KEVO-666495 format. One record per residue (C-alpha): residue number from 1; x, y, z. Coordinates in steps of 0.1 Angstrom, whole numbers, plus 2048, in hexadecimal, padded with zeros to 3 digits. Example, Ala and Ser with C-alpha at 12.3 -4.5 7.8 and 13.67 -1.06 7.14 Angstrom:
BEGIN
+-----+------+-------+-----+
|   n | east | north |  up |
+-----+------+-------+-----+
|   1 |  87B |   7D3 | 84E |
|   2 |  889 |   7F5 | 847 |
+-----+------+-------+-----+
This chain:
BEGIN
+-----+------+-------+-----+
|   n | east | north |  up |
+-----+------+-------+-----+
|   1 |  92C |   9A5 | 754 |
|   2 |  914 |   98A | 760 |
|   3 |  91A |   966 | 753 |
|   4 |  901 |   94D | 744 |
|   5 |  8F5 |   934 | 75B |
|   6 |  8EC |   910 | 752 |
|   7 |  8EE |   8EF | 761 |
|   8 |  901 |   8D1 | 755 |
|   9 |  8F5 |   8B2 | 764 |
|  10 |  914 |   898 | 767 |
|  11 |  90D |   873 | 765 |
|  12 |  912 |   871 | 78B |
|  13 |  8F6 |   88A | 792 |
|  14 |  8DF |   878 | 77B |
|  15 |  8E7 |   858 | 78C |
|  16 |  8E1 |   868 | 7AD |
|  17 |  8BD |   874 | 7A2 |
|  18 |  8B6 |   851 | 795 |
|  19 |  8BF |   83F | 7B5 |
|  20 |  8AA |   858 | 7C8 |
|  21 |  88C |   853 | 7B4 |
|  22 |  890 |   82F | 7B7 |
|  23 |  891 |   833 | 7DF |
|  24 |  872 |   849 | 7DD |
|  25 |  85F |   82F | 7CA |
|  26 |  86C |   813 | 7E5 |
|  27 |  861 |   82A | 7FF |
|  28 |  83F |   82F | 7F0 |
|  29 |  83A |   80A | 7EB |
|  30 |  842 |   806 | 810 |
|  31 |  829 |   81F | 819 |
|  32 |  80F |   80E | 804 |
|  33 |  816 |   7EC | 812 |
|  34 |  813 |   7FA | 835 |
|  35 |  7F3 |   80C | 82D |
|  36 |  7E5 |   7EB | 81E |
|  37 |  7ED |   7D9 | 83E |
|  38 |  7DD |   7F2 | 854 |
|  39 |  7BD |   7F1 | 83E |
|  40 |  7BE |   7CA | 843 |
|  41 |  7C0 |   7CC | 867 |
|  42 |  7A4 |   7E7 | 867 |
|  43 |  78C |   7D0 | 853 |
|  44 |  797 |   7B1 | 867 |
|  45 |  791 |   7C3 | 887 |
|  46 |  76E |   7CF | 87A |
|  47 |  763 |   7AC | 870 |
|  48 |  76E |   79E | 890 |
|  49 |  757 |   7B4 | 8A3 |
|  50 |  739 |   7A5 | 890 |
|  51 |  723 |   78C | 8A4 |
|  52 |  721 |   768 | 896 |
|  53 |  6FD |   76E | 888 |
|  54 |  708 |   78E | 875 |
|  55 |  726 |   77A | 867 |
|  56 |  70F |   75D | 85F |
|  57 |  6F8 |   778 | 84C |
|  58 |  716 |   782 | 836 |
|  59 |  71F |   75E | 831 |
|  60 |  73F |   75D | 846 |
|  61 |  74A |   749 | 862 |
|  62 |  765 |   753 | 87E |
|  63 |  77D |   73C | 86D |
|  64 |  77A |   74B | 84B |
|  65 |  780 |   770 | 858 |
|  66 |  7A5 |   76F | 856 |
|  67 |  7A8 |   763 | 832 |
|  68 |  78A |   775 | 825 |
|  69 |  795 |   796 | 833 |
|  70 |  7B8 |   793 | 825 |
|  71 |  7AD |   786 | 802 |
|  72 |  794 |   7A3 | 7FE |
|  73 |  7A9 |   7BF | 809 |
|  74 |  7C6 |   7B1 | 7F3 |
|  75 |  7AD |   7AF | 7D6 |
|  76 |  7A2 |   7D1 | 7DA |
|  77 |  7C2 |   7E4 | 7E0 |
|  78 |  7D0 |   7D2 | 7C1 |
|  79 |  7B4 |   7DD | 7AB |
|  80 |  7B9 |   800 | 7B7 |
|  81 |  796 |   802 | 7C3 |
+-----+------+-------+-----+
């Protein structure tokens, strides 16, 4: 005779699942942060390669590069674009 099979979740199992999902969420947040930092660095490097005349054409000076790249990449990442 074959018995019926069903799963009974105990409170401990449910708490473990919740803990694991929170850990996964934190891991994903960390990966998103790392990806954002890599993109900021890539953007900053690309702008740093421009000549002074090219920077002038787009309305930037060397001193503005650090803050402008950070602000624009932060803005775009928070808007999800």
